[in-house]
N, CA, C, O and the ligand as a Tripos MOL2 file, in Angstrom:
@<TRIPOS>MOLECULE
protein
  269   267    68     0     0
PROTEIN
NO_CHARGES

@<TRIPOS>ATOM
      1 N           5.9390   36.4680  -19.7330 N.3       1 MET1
      2 CA          5.1730   36.6620  -18.4870 C.3       1 MET1
      3 C           4.4800   35.3660  -18.1230 C.2       1 MET1
      4 O           3.7840   34.7560  -18.9350 O.2       1 MET1
      5 N           4.6850   34.9680  -16.9010 N.am      2 ARG2
      6 CA          4.0850   33.6990  -16.4690 C.3       2 ARG2
      7 C           2.6690   33.9330  -15.9820 C.2       2 ARG2
      8 O           2.3080   34.9890  -15.4620 O.2       2 ARG2
      9 N           1.9200   32.9200  -16.1760 N.am      3 TYR3
     10 CA          0.5100   33.0010  -15.8200 C.3       3 TYR3
     11 C           0.2530   32.2600  -14.5140 C.2       3 TYR3
     12 O           0.4910   31.0570  -14.4110 O.2       3 TYR3
     13 N          -0.2330   32.9920  -13.5260 N.am      4 PHE4
     14 CA         -0.5680   32.3710  -12.2450 C.3       4 PHE4
     15 C          -2.0780   32.4040  -12.0450 C.2       4 PHE4
     16 O          -2.6560   33.4690  -11.8270 O.2       4 PHE4
     17 N          -2.7020   31.2650  -12.1160 N.am      5 PRO5
     18 CA         -4.1390   31.2640  -11.8460 C.3       5 PRO5
     19 C          -4.4110   31.5870  -10.3800 C.2       5 PRO5
     20 O          -4.0000   30.8440   -9.4890 O.2       5 PRO5
     21 N          -5.0840   32.6650  -10.1400 N.am      6 ARG6
     22 CA         -5.3640   33.0490   -8.7520 C.3       6 ARG6
     23 C          -6.6560   32.4070   -8.2840 C.2       6 ARG6
     24 O          -7.6820   32.4820   -8.9610 O.2       6 ARG6
     25 N          -6.5970   31.7710   -7.1130 N.am      7 PRO7
     26 CA         -7.8330   31.1710   -6.5910 C.3       7 PRO7
     27 C          -8.8460   32.2580   -6.2330 C.2       7 PRO7
     28 O          -8.5240   33.2470   -5.5760 O.2       7 PRO7
     29 N         -10.0370   32.0470   -6.6720 N.am      8 LYS8
     30 CA        -11.0900   33.0150   -6.3630 C.3       8 LYS8
     31 C         -11.4840   32.9120   -4.8990 C.2       8 LYS8
     32 O         -11.5230   31.8240   -4.3250 O.2       8 LYS8
     33 N         -11.7680   34.0360   -4.3190 N.am      9 LYS9
     34 CA        -12.2040   34.0150   -2.9280 C.3       9 LYS9
     35 C         -13.6580   33.5650   -2.8550 C.2       9 LYS9
     36 O         -14.5720   34.2690   -3.2830 O.2       9 LYS9
     37 N         -13.8350   32.4130   -2.3190 N.am     10 ASP10
     38 CA        -15.1770   31.8510   -2.2470 C.3      10 ASP10
     39 C         -15.6030   31.8040   -0.7800 C.2      10 ASP10
     40 O         -14.9820   31.0950    0.0110 O.2      10 ASP10
     41 N         -16.6420   32.5370   -0.4020 N.am     11 PRO11
     42 CA        -17.0530   32.5510    1.0090 C.3      11 PRO11
     43 C         -17.5180   31.1900    1.4950 C.2      11 PRO11
     44 O         -17.5300   30.9360    2.6990 O.2      11 PRO11
     45 N         -17.8990   30.3150    0.5810 N.am     12 SER12
     46 CA        -18.3560   28.9920    1.0130 C.3      12 SER12
     47 C         -17.1880   28.0300    1.1870 C.2      12 SER12
     48 O         -17.3670   26.8980    1.6370 O.2      12 SER12
     49 N         -15.9840   28.4880    0.8250 N.am     13 LEU13
     50 CA        -14.8300   27.6050    0.9300 C.3      13 LEU13
     51 C         -14.4680   27.4070    2.4030 C.2      13 LEU13
     52 O         -14.3120   28.3670    3.1590 O.2      13 LEU13
     53 N         -14.3420   26.1710    2.7760 N.am     14 ASN14
     54 CA        -13.9840   25.8690    4.1530 C.3      14 ASN14
     55 C         -12.4820   26.0490    4.3260 C.2      14 ASN14
     56 O         -11.7090   25.3970    3.6240 O.2      14 ASN14
     57 N         -12.0450   26.9110    5.2380 N.am     15 PRO15
     58 CA        -10.6120   27.1590    5.3890 C.3      15 PRO15
     59 C          -9.8670   25.9630    5.9570 C.2      15 PRO15
     60 O          -8.6580   25.8310    5.7640 O.2      15 PRO15
     61 N         -10.5770   25.1000    6.6480 N.am     16 GLY16
     62 CA         -9.8890   23.9510    7.2180 C.3      16 GLY16
     63 C         -10.8490   23.0970    7.9980 C.2      16 GLY16
     64 O         -11.9040   23.5570    8.4330 O.2      16 GLY16
     65 N         -10.4800   21.8660    8.1680 N.am     17 VAL17
     66 CA        -11.3210   20.9510    8.9050 C.3      17 VAL17
     67 C         -10.4320   20.1150    9.8130 C.2      17 VAL17
     68 O          -9.3620   19.6590    9.4110 O.2      17 VAL17
     69 N         -10.8910   19.9240   11.0400 N.am     18 GLU18
     70 CA        -10.0980   19.1220   11.9650 C.3      18 GLU18
     71 C         -10.3060   17.6510   11.6550 C.2      18 GLU18
     72 O         -11.4360   17.1680   11.5900 O.2      18 GLU18
     73 N          -9.2310   16.9710   11.4710 N.am     19 THR19
     74 CA         -9.3150   15.5680   11.0960 C.3      19 THR19
     75 C          -8.2130   14.7960   11.7970 C.2      19 THR19
     76 O          -7.2610   15.3750   12.3210 O.2      19 THR19
     77 N          -8.3560   13.4910   11.7970 N.am     20 THR20
     78 CA         -7.3330   12.6560   12.4050 C.3      20 THR20
     79 C          -6.2520   12.3620   11.3850 C.2      20 THR20
     80 O          -6.5280   11.9410   10.2610 O.2      20 THR20
     81 N          -5.0110   12.5930   11.8020 N.am     21 VAL21
     82 CA         -3.8830   12.3550   10.9040 C.3      21 VAL21
     83 C          -2.8540   11.5070   11.6270 C.2      21 VAL21
     84 O          -2.8440   11.4220   12.8550 O.2      21 VAL21
     85 N          -1.9960   10.8860   10.8510 N.am     22 TRP22
     86 CA         -0.8170   10.2430   11.4030 C.3      22 TRP22
     87 C           0.2990   11.2690   11.4560 C.2      22 TRP22
     88 O           0.6220   11.8870   10.4420 O.2      22 TRP22
     89 N           0.8910   11.4560   12.6270 N.am     23 ALA23
     90 CA          2.0020   12.3930   12.7670 C.3      23 ALA23
     91 C           3.2480   11.6110   13.1540 C.2      23 ALA23
     92 O           3.1970   10.6930   13.9720 O.2      23 ALA23
     93 N           4.3550   11.9890   12.5560 N.am     24 CYS24
     94 CA          5.6220   11.3190   12.8310 C.3      24 CYS24
     95 C           6.0330   11.5720   14.2870 C.2      24 CYS24
     96 O           5.8850   12.6780   14.8050 O.2      24 CYS24
     97 N           6.5440   10.5380   14.9220 N.am     25 THR25
     98 CA          6.9330   10.6810   16.3280 C.3      25 THR25
     99 C           8.3250   11.2770   16.4810 C.2      25 THR25
    100 O           8.7360   11.6140   17.5910 O.2      25 THR25
    101 N           9.0440   11.4070   15.3910 N.am     26 SER26
    102 CA         10.3720   12.0010   15.4640 C.3      26 SER26
    103 C          10.2510   13.5070   15.6600 C.2      26 SER26
    104 O           9.4610   14.1670   14.9850 O.2      26 SER26
    105 N          11.0430   14.0490   16.5940 N.am     27 ARG27
    106 CA         10.9460   15.4840   16.8640 C.3      27 ARG27
    107 C          11.5870   16.3200   15.7670 C.2      27 ARG27
    108 O          11.3020   17.5100   15.6370 O.2      27 ARG27
    109 N          12.4380   15.7030   14.9910 N.am     28 ILE28
    110 CA         13.1030   16.4630   13.9270 C.3      28 ILE28
    111 C          12.4030   16.2920   12.5970 C.2      28 ILE28
    112 O          12.8800   16.7640   11.5650 O.2      28 ILE28
    113 N          11.2680   15.6130   12.6270 N.am     29 CYS29
    114 CA         10.5390   15.3680   11.3880 C.3      29 CYS29
    115 C           9.1080   15.8460   11.5900 C.2      29 CYS29
    116 O           8.4750   15.5210   12.5940 O.2      29 CYS29
    117 N           8.6100   16.6050   10.6510 N.am     30 SER30
    118 CA          7.2540   17.1510   10.7850 C.3      30 SER30
    119 C           6.2980   16.5000    9.7980 C.2      30 SER30
    120 O           5.2800   17.0810    9.4210 O.2      30 SER30
    121 N           6.6370   15.3050    9.3940 N.am     31 CYS31
    122 CA          5.7970   14.6330    8.4020 C.3      31 CYS31
    123 C           4.4790   14.1780    9.0380 C.2      31 CYS31
    124 O           4.4380   13.7550   10.1930 O.2      31 CYS31
    125 N           3.4320   14.2780    8.2680 N.am     32 TRP32
    126 CA          2.1460   13.7480    8.7060 C.3      32 TRP32
    127 C           1.3460   13.3720    7.4710 C.2      32 TRP32
    128 O           1.6220   13.8380    6.3660 O.2      32 TRP32
    129 N           0.3580   12.5270    7.6760 N.am     33 MET33
    130 CA         -0.5000   12.1500    6.5560 C.3      33 MET33
    131 C          -1.9050   11.8680    7.0630 C.2      33 MET33
    132 O          -2.1110   11.4900    8.2160 O.2      33 MET33
    133 N          -2.8420   12.0600    6.1860 N.am     34 ARG34
    134 CA         -4.2240   11.8190    6.5620 C.3      34 ARG34
    135 C          -4.4440   10.3260    6.7830 C.2      34 ARG34
    136 O          -3.9230    9.4830    6.0530 O.2      34 ARG34
    137 N          -5.2340   10.0280    7.8110 N.am     35 VAL35
    138 CA         -5.5000    8.6270    8.1150 C.3      35 VAL35
    139 C          -6.1880    7.9490    6.9360 C.2      35 VAL35
    140 O          -5.8880    6.8010    6.6050 O.2      35 VAL35
    141 N          -7.1150    8.6730    6.3040 N.am     36 GLU36
    142 CA         -7.8490    8.0540    5.1920 C.3      36 GLU36
    143 C          -6.9910    7.8990    3.9530 C.2      36 GLU36
    144 O          -7.3890    7.2370    2.9940 O.2      36 GLU36
    145 N          -5.7960    8.5160    3.9700 N.am     37 MET37
    146 CA         -4.9070    8.3980    2.8230 C.3      37 MET37
    147 C          -3.9140    7.2520    2.9970 C.2      37 MET37
    148 O          -3.2130    6.8800    2.0550 O.2      37 MET37
    149 N          -3.8590    6.7020    4.1950 N.am     38 SER38
    150 CA         -2.9090    5.6280    4.4270 C.3      38 SER38
    151 C          -3.6530    4.3000    4.4390 C.2      38 SER38
    152 O          -4.8280    4.2290    4.7980 O.2      38 SER38
    153 N          -2.9610    3.2810    4.0500 N.am     39 PHE39
    154 CA         -3.5960    1.9720    3.9300 C.3      39 PHE39
    155 C          -3.1790    1.0450    5.0690 C.2      39 PHE39
    156 O          -3.6530   -0.0890    5.1540 O.2      39 PHE39
    157 N          -2.3040    1.5190    5.9340 N.am     40 GLU40
    158 CA         -1.8330    0.6780    7.0160 C.3      40 GLU40
    159 C          -2.4330    1.1550    8.3270 C.2      40 GLU40
    160 O          -2.7700    2.3290    8.4810 O.2      40 GLU40
    161 N          -2.5620    0.2280    9.2710 N.am     41 HIS41
    162 CA         -3.1170    0.6080   10.5680 C.3      41 HIS41
    163 C          -2.1090    1.3940   11.3970 C.2      41 HIS41
    164 O          -2.4710    2.3370   12.1010 O.2      41 HIS41
    165 N          -0.8490    1.0030   11.3080 N.am     42 GLU42
    166 CA          0.1940    1.7220   12.0300 C.3      42 GLU42
    167 C           1.3340    1.9860   11.0600 C.2      42 GLU42
    168 O           2.3240    1.2550   11.0260 O.2      42 GLU42
    169 N           1.1780    3.0430   10.2730 N.am     43 PRO43
    170 CA          2.1840    3.2880    9.2260 C.3      43 PRO43
    171 C           3.4900    3.8200    9.7990 C.2      43 PRO43
    172 O           3.5160    4.4280   10.8690 O.2      43 PRO43
    173 N           4.5420    3.5870    9.0860 N.am     44 ALA44
    174 CA          5.8340    4.1860    9.4110 C.3      44 ALA44
    175 C           5.9950    5.4420    8.5710 C.2      44 ALA44
    176 O           5.4550    5.5520    7.4700 O.2      44 ALA44
    177 N           6.7490    6.3830    9.1180 N.am     45 CYS45
    178 CA          6.9450    7.6430    8.4100 C.3      45 CYS45
    179 C           7.6450    7.3790    7.0710 C.2      45 CYS45
    180 O           8.6790    6.7110    7.0300 O.2      45 CYS45
    181 N           7.0850    7.9010    5.9880 N.am     46 PRO46
    182 CA          7.7150    7.6780    4.6830 C.3      46 PRO46
    183 C           9.0260    8.4240    4.5220 C.2      46 PRO46
    184 O           9.8120    8.1260    3.6230 O.2      46 PRO46
    185 N           9.2610    9.3990    5.3960 N.am     47 LEU47
    186 CA         10.4860   10.1930    5.2680 C.3      47 LEU47
    187 C          11.6170    9.6350    6.1060 C.2      47 LEU47
    188 O          12.7390    9.4940    5.6200 O.2      47 LEU47
    189 N          11.3340    9.3140    7.3720 N.am     48 CYS48
    190 CA         12.4240    8.9200    8.2600 C.3      48 CYS48
    191 C          12.2480    7.5100    8.8210 C.2      48 CYS48
    192 O          13.1650    6.9710    9.4410 O.2      48 CYS48
    193 N          11.0770    6.9100    8.6090 N.am     49 GLY49
    194 CA         10.8980    5.5370    9.0410 C.3      49 GLY49
    195 C          10.4760    5.3720   10.4870 C.2      49 GLY49
    196 O          10.3190    4.2480   10.9630 O.2      49 GLY49
    197 N          10.2870    6.4990   11.2040 N.am     50 GLU50
    198 CA          9.8370    6.4140   12.5910 C.3      50 GLU50
    199 C           8.3640    6.0300   12.6300 C.2      50 GLU50
    200 O           7.6580    6.1090   11.6250 O.2      50 GLU50
    201 N           7.9180    5.6140   13.8070 N.am     51 TRP51
    202 CA          6.5020    5.3170   13.9570 C.3      51 TRP51
    203 C           5.6800    6.5870   13.8740 C.2      51 TRP51
    204 O           6.1680    7.6840   14.1440 O.2      51 TRP51
    205 N           4.4310    6.4180   13.4970 N.am     52 MET52
    206 CA          3.5350    7.5640   13.4330 C.3      52 MET52
    207 C           2.4190    7.3530   14.4370 C.2      52 MET52
    208 O           1.9990    6.2260   14.7010 O.2      52 MET52
    209 N           1.9450    8.4640   14.9900 N.am     53 THR53
    210 CA          0.9020    8.3940   15.9930 C.3      53 THR53
    211 C          -0.3040    9.2030   15.5310 C.2      53 THR53
    212 O          -0.1570   10.2340   14.8750 O.2      53 THR53
    213 N          -1.4800    8.7310   15.8750 N.am     54 ALA54
    214 CA         -2.6910    9.4280   15.4540 C.3      54 ALA54
    215 C          -2.8740   10.6850   16.2870 C.2      54 ALA54
    216 O          -2.7250   10.6610   17.5080 O.2      54 ALA54
    217 N          -3.1960   11.7740   15.6190 N.am     55 THR55
    218 CA         -3.4250   13.0370   16.3130 C.3      55 THR55
    219 C          -4.4360   13.8500   15.5220 C.2      55 THR55
    220 O          -4.7590   13.5250   14.3790 O.2      55 THR55
    221 N          -4.9260   14.9010   16.1420 N.am     56 GLN56
    222 CA         -5.8860   15.7730   15.4740 C.3      56 GLN56
    223 C          -5.1510   16.9400   14.8450 C.2      56 GLN56
    224 O          -4.2610   17.5280   15.4610 O.2      56 GLN56
    225 N          -5.5200   17.2730   13.6280 N.am     57 LYS57
    226 CA         -4.8640   18.3710   12.9370 C.3      57 LYS57
    227 C          -5.8870   19.0620   12.0530 C.2      57 LYS57
    228 O          -6.7490   18.4180   11.4530 O.2      57 LYS57
    229 N          -5.7800   20.3770   11.9820 N.am     58 THR58
    230 CA         -6.6510   21.1290   11.0750 C.3      58 THR58
    231 C          -5.9790   21.2060    9.7140 C.2      58 THR58
    232 O          -4.8980   21.7770    9.5690 O.2      58 THR58
    233 N          -6.6210   20.6370    8.7450 N.am     59 VAL59
    234 CA         -6.0430   20.5790    7.4050 C.3      59 VAL59
    235 C          -7.0450   21.1630    6.4170 C.2      59 VAL59
    236 O          -8.2430   21.2120    6.6950 O.2      59 VAL59
    237 N          -6.5560   21.6020    5.2720 N.am     60 PRO60
    238 CA         -7.4770   22.0840    4.2410 C.3      60 PRO60
    239 C          -8.4420   20.9860    3.8250 C.2      60 PRO60
    240 O          -8.0730   19.8170    3.7080 O.2      60 PRO60
    241 N          -9.6520   21.3810    3.6110 N.am     61 LYS61
    242 CA        -10.6710   20.4090    3.2610 C.3      61 LYS61
    243 C         -10.3800   19.8100    1.8850 C.2      61 LYS61
    244 O          -9.9680   20.5060    0.9570 O.2      61 LYS61
    245 N         -10.6020   18.5300    1.7850 N.am     62 ILE62
    246 CA        -10.3760   17.8700    0.4940 C.3      62 ILE62
    247 C         -11.5100   18.2130   -0.4530 C.2      62 ILE62
    248 O         -12.6860   18.0050   -0.1530 O.2      62 ILE62
    249 N         -11.1300   18.7380   -1.5950 N.am     63 ILE63
    250 CA        -12.1170   19.0070   -2.6260 C.3      63 ILE63
    251 C         -12.1010   17.8340   -3.5980 C.2      63 ILE63
    252 O         -11.1330   17.6400   -4.3340 O.2      63 ILE63
    253 N         -13.1470   17.0770   -3.5960 N.am     64 ASN64
    254 CA        -13.2060   15.9430   -4.4960 C.3      64 ASN64
    255 C         -14.0200   16.3150   -5.7230 C.2      64 ASN64
    256 O         -15.2340   16.5000   -5.6280 O.2      64 ASN64
    257 N         -13.3670   16.4270   -6.8750 N.am     65 PRO65
    258 CA        -14.1000   16.8720   -8.0780 C.3      65 PRO65
    259 C         -15.1490   15.8750   -8.5260 C.2      65 PRO65
    260 O         -16.0160   16.2020   -9.3370 O.2      65 PRO65
    261 N         -15.0760   14.6620   -8.0020 N.am     66 ARG66
    262 CA        -16.0520   13.6650   -8.4360 C.3      66 ARG66
    263 C         -17.3950   13.8560   -7.7420 C.2      66 ARG66
    264 O         -18.4080   13.3010   -8.1670 O.2      66 ARG66
    265 N         -17.3940   14.6500   -6.6680 N.am     67 PHE67
    266 CA        -18.6640   14.8550   -5.9650 C.3      67 PHE67
    267 C         -19.4400   16.0020   -6.5960 C.2      67 PHE67
    268 O         -20.5370   16.3280   -6.1430 O.2      67 PHE67
    269 ZN          9.2980   11.2260   10.0110 Zn       68 ZN68
@<TRIPOS>BOND
     1     1     2 1
     2     2     3 1
     3     3     4 2
     4     3     5 am
     5     5     6 1
     6     6     7 1
     7     7     8 2
     8     7     9 am
     9     9    10 1
    10    10    11 1
    11    11    12 2
    12    11    13 am
    13    13    14 1
    14    14    15 1
    15    15    16 2
    16    15    17 am
    17    17    18 1
    18    18    19 1
    19    19    20 2
    20    19    21 am
    21    21    22 1
    22    22    23 1
    23    23    24 2
    24    23    25 am
    25    25    26 1
    26    26    27 1
    27    27    28 2
    28    27    29 am
    29    29    30 1
    30    30    31 1
    31    31    32 2
    32    31    33 am
    33    33    34 1
    34    34    35 1
    35    35    36 2
    36    35    37 am
    37    37    38 1
    38    38    39 1
    39    39    40 2
    40    39    41 am
    41    41    42 1
    42    42    43 1
    43    43    44 2
    44    43    45 am
    45    45    46 1
    46    46    47 1
    47    47    48 2
    48    47    49 am
    49    49    50 1
    50    50    51 1
    51    51    52 2
    52    51    53 am
    53    53    54 1
    54    54    55 1
    55    55    56 2
    56    55    57 am
    57    57    58 1
    58    58    59 1
    59    59    60 2
    60    59    61 am
    61    61    62 1
    62    62    63 1
    63    63    64 2
    64    63    65 am
    65    65    66 1
    66    66    67 1
    67    67    68 2
    68    67    69 am
    69    69    70 1
    70    70    71 1
    71    71    72 2
    72    71    73 am
    73    73    74 1
    74    74    75 1
    75    75    76 2
    76    75    77 am
    77    77    78 1
    78    78    79 1
    79    79    80 2
    80    79    81 am
    81    81    82 1
    82    82    83 1
    83    83    84 2
    84    83    85 am
    85    85    86 1
    86    86    87 1
    87    87    88 2
    88    87    89 am
    89    89    90 1
    90    90    91 1
    91    91    92 2
    92    91    93 am
    93    93    94 1
    94    94    95 1
    95    95    96 2
    96    95    97 am
    97    97    98 1
    98    98    99 1
    99    99   100 2
   100    99   101 am
   101   101   102 1
   102   102   103 1
   103   103   104 2
   104   103   105 am
   105   105   106 1
   106   106   107 1
   107   107   108 2
   108   107   109 am
   109   109   110 1
   110   110   111 1
   111   111   112 2
   112   111   113 am
   113   113   114 1
   114   114   115 1
   115   115   116 2
   116   115   117 am
   117   117   118 1
   118   118   119 1
   119   119   120 2
   120   119   121 am
   121   121   122 1
   122   122   123 1
   123   123   124 2
   124   123   125 am
   125   125   126 1
   126   126   127 1
   127   127   128 2
   128   127   129 am
   129   129   130 1
   130   130   131 1
   131   131   132 2
   132   131   133 am
   133   133   134 1
   134   134   135 1
   135   135   136 2
   136   135   137 am
   137   137   138 1
   138   138   139 1
   139   139   140 2
   140   139   141 am
   141   141   142 1
   142   142   143 1
   143   143   144 2
   144   143   145 am
   145   145   146 1
   146   146   147 1
   147   147   148 2
   148   147   149 am
   149   149   150 1
   150   150   151 1
   151   151   152 2
   152   151   153 am
   153   153   154 1
   154   154   155 1
   155   155   156 2
   156   155   157 am
   157   157   158 1
   158   158   159 1
   159   159   160 2
   160   159   161 am
   161   161   162 1
   162   162   163 1
   163   163   164 2
   164   163   165 am
   165   165   166 1
   166   166   167 1
   167   167   168 2
   168   167   169 am
   169   169   170 1
   170   170   171 1
   171   171   172 2
   172   171   173 am
   173   173   174 1
   174   174   175 1
   175   175   176 2
   176   175   177 am
   177   177   178 1
   178   178   179 1
   179   179   180 2
   180   179   181 am
   181   181   182 1
   182   182   183 1
   183   183   184 2
   184   183   185 am
   185   185   186 1
   186   186   187 1
   187   187   188 2
   188   187   189 am
   189   189   190 1
   190   190   191 1
   191   191   192 2
   192   191   193 am
   193   193   194 1
   194   194   195 1
   195   195   196 2
   196   195   197 am
   197   197   198 1
   198   198   199 1
   199   199   200 2
   200   199   201 am
   201   201   202 1
   202   202   203 1
   203   203   204 2
   204   203   205 am
   205   205   206 1
   206   206   207 1
   207   207   208 2
   208   207   209 am
   209   209   210 1
   210   210   211 1
   211   211   212 2
   212   211   213 am
   213   213   214 1
   214   214   215 1
   215   215   216 2
   216   215   217 am
   217   217   218 1
   218   218   219 1
   219   219   220 2
   220   219   221 am
   221   221   222 1
   222   222   223 1
   223   223   224 2
   224   223   225 am
   225   225   226 1
   226   226   227 1
   227   227   228 2
   228   227   229 am
   229   229   230 1
   230   230   231 1
   231   231   232 2
   232   231   233 am
   233   233   234 1
   234   234   235 1
   235   235   236 2
   236   235   237 am
   237   237   238 1
   238   238   239 1
   239   239   240 2
   240   239   241 am
   241   241   242 1
   242   242   243 1
   243   243   244 2
   244   243   245 am
   245   245   246 1
   246   246   247 1
   247   247   248 2
   248   247   249 am
   249   249   250 1
   250   250   251 1
   251   251   252 2
   252   251   253 am
   253   253   254 1
   254   254   255 1
   255   255   256 2
   256   255   257 am
   257   257   258 1
   258   258   259 1
   259   259   260 2
   260   259   261 am
   261   261   262 1
   262   262   263 1
   263   263   264 2
   264   263   265 am
   265   265   266 1
   266   266   267 1
   267   267   268 2
@<TRIPOS>SUBSTRUCTURE
     1 MET1         2 RESIDUE 1 A MET
     2 ARG2         6 RESIDUE 1 A ARG
     3 TYR3        10 RESIDUE 1 A TYR
     4 PHE4        14 RESIDUE 1 A PHE
     5 PRO5        18 RESIDUE 1 A PRO
     6 ARG6        22 RESIDUE 1 A ARG
     7 PRO7        26 RESIDUE 1 A PRO
     8 LYS8        30 RESIDUE 1 A LYS
     9 LYS9        34 RESIDUE 1 A LYS
    10 ASP10       38 RESIDUE 1 A ASP
    11 PRO11       42 RESIDUE 1 A PRO
    12 SER12       46 RESIDUE 1 A SER
    13 LEU13       50 RESIDUE 1 A LEU
    14 ASN14       54 RESIDUE 1 A ASN
    15 PRO15       58 RESIDUE 1 A PRO
    16 GLY16       62 RESIDUE 1 A GLY
    17 VAL17       66 RESIDUE 1 A VAL
    18 GLU18       70 RESIDUE 1 A GLU
    19 THR19       74 RESIDUE 1 A THR
    20 THR20       78 RESIDUE 1 A THR
    21 VAL21       82 RESIDUE 1 A VAL
    22 TRP22       86 RESIDUE 1 A TRP
    23 ALA23       90 RESIDUE 1 A ALA
    24 CYS24       94 RESIDUE 1 A CYS
    25 THR25       98 RESIDUE 1 A THR
    26 SER26      102 RESIDUE 1 A SER
    27 ARG27      106 RESIDUE 1 A ARG
    28 ILE28      110 RESIDUE 1 A ILE
    29 CYS29      114 RESIDUE 1 A CYS
    30 SER30      118 RESIDUE 1 A SER
    31 CYS31      122 RESIDUE 1 A CYS
    32 TRP32      126 RESIDUE 1 A TRP
    33 MET33      130 RESIDUE 1 A MET
    34 ARG34      134 RESIDUE 1 A ARG
    35 VAL35      138 RESIDUE 1 A VAL
    36 GLU36      142 RESIDUE 1 A GLU
    37 MET37      146 RESIDUE 1 A MET
    38 SER38      150 RESIDUE 1 A SER
    39 PHE39      154 RESIDUE 1 A PHE
    40 GLU40      158 RESIDUE 1 A GLU
    41 HIS41      162 RESIDUE 1 A HIS
    42 GLU42      166 RESIDUE 1 A GLU
    43 PRO43      170 RESIDUE 1 A PRO
    44 ALA44      174 RESIDUE 1 A ALA
    45 CYS45      178 RESIDUE 1 A CYS
    46 PRO46      182 RESIDUE 1 A PRO
    47 LEU47      186 RESIDUE 1 A LEU
    48 CYS48      190 RESIDUE 1 A CYS
    49 GLY49      194 RESIDUE 1 A GLY
    50 GLU50      198 RESIDUE 1 A GLU
    51 TRP51      202 RESIDUE 1 A TRP
    52 MET52      206 RESIDUE 1 A MET
    53 THR53      210 RESIDUE 1 A THR
    54 ALA54      214 RESIDUE 1 A ALA
    55 THR55      218 RESIDUE 1 A THR
    56 GLN56      222 RESIDUE 1 A GLN
    57 LYS57      226 RESIDUE 1 A LYS
    58 THR58      230 RESIDUE 1 A THR
    59 VAL59      234 RESIDUE 1 A VAL
    60 PRO60      238 RESIDUE 1 A PRO
    61 LYS61      242 RESIDUE 1 A LYS
    62 ILE62      246 RESIDUE 1 A ILE
    63 ILE63      250 RESIDUE 1 A ILE
    64 ASN64      254 RESIDUE 1 A ASN
    65 PRO65      258 RESIDUE 1 A PRO
    66 ARG66      262 RESIDUE 1 A ARG
    67 PHE67      266 RESIDUE 1 A PHE
    68 ZN68       269 GROUP 0 **** ****
């Protein structure tokens, strides 16, 4: 029997936060990445190599265990 740790339902958990992300400009590619996770000003898509454009996206909040 496999063990699946179930996440506890925490009412203080933020379901998502709107943040700026890089989104791939290719219509057949849905790749995106957080702006703060990329080190380039105008990154290329790591999957298809197309340009990426800054857009707003609701993403799960980053839980930083160091905080
Ligand atoms: Zn792409």
